[in-house]
N, C-alpha and C positions, 0 to 999 in steps of 0.2 A: 726535208733538211736530211742533207747526208750529215752523217758522224764524222767522216771527215775533218768537214770544215773546220769544228770547232777544235780541233785534235790539232791541226796544224795551226792554227790560231796560238793555242796555246804553247805549243813549242815555239814559236816567233816570241812569244812575251816572255818566257821562259831562258831563253837564248838573249833577250836584251837585257835582260834582270842580269844573268851571268857576266856578259860584257860590261854593265853597269859596275858591279859587284868587283872585277878585275881592272878598269880602268879607270876610276872613279878616285879622285884624291880629297874630298870631302864628304867627312863621316855623314852628313844629313841624304847628300846625294845618293852615297853606300845604304844608307838605311831605305832611301826609297827606292832602289833596285831589289833588295830583297823583298821589298812590300810587294813590288811586280810580279816578282819569284810566286810568291805565295798566292798571289791572284790565277797567277797560271797554272796551280795545282788546282785551285778552288773549280776554274773551268775545266780542267780535265774529271775532277768528283762529280758537277752538275752533269758533264756529257754522257757519263760513263752510267748515273741514277737513272737519267733520262732513255737510253739507251737501252740498258738491259732492265728497267722499270721496277727498280728495288728501293729502298730505303737506305742504302748503307753511305751512297755516295752524300747526300743531305748530312747525314750525321758525322762525316766527316768533315764536310765540309763548314757545318759551324763549329769543329773543333779547330780547324783552320784562321778560321777568323779571331777565334776566340785567344791563339796562338800570336797571332799576326798584333792583336789591341794590346797585348801584355808586350809584343816587343818592342811596339811603337814606344809606350811607355817607358819602360826599363831603358830602351838604348836614345831616348831624347834625354833622359834625365842625367845619361852617362855623357854626352856629348856636351850637353850643358854645362854640368861643373868640370868636365875637360876644360872648355871654354873660359869658364872663371877662373880657371889654375893659370892657363898657358895662352888667353886671348888669340887661340888658332883652334881651327876643326879640320887639318888635315890628316889625314889619315895617314903616309908615310913618317911623319916627324912623329908620331907616340912613340914611346922608349916603351916595350914590356918589360923588358929585362934589369931597368934600375928602379927602385925607389923613387919618390919622389922629390926627395932632399938631393938628390945627386950620389948616391952611395955613400958608402962608410966614410971616405976621404974630403965629404965637400964640409963637414964638420955641422950640419943641417940638425935638423929634431932628432931623425933615426940615429944618429949618432951618438946624440945627449941619451937617450933610452938604452940603448947600447952598453954606455958608461956604467948607468945605476943600475943597469943588469949585472954586469961584471961584478962589481962593488957586493 
């Protein structure tokens, strides 16, 4: 088997993953696209390992698998918590610049804490 075929397959998988991250609005589908990109990297590592006859690719592949498992656990926990509070998992609607209470003007729990600290 030629070593070019797995490299081209990995490049296509990685490209699909990048497209999924850039174009998807659902957070779960974005996480799946990231997993696709990590699997493409695993395919490159395993192919390089088989081509070069070394064990470095296998070791890196194990690290990437562990990283992917941790990413799935943390990512899904964040998505589930966000869904419980906002009832949606659309990535475009996630506000990263304001606290959950809506800011200092909204009178939420954050403004109560600020008033207590100011006293």
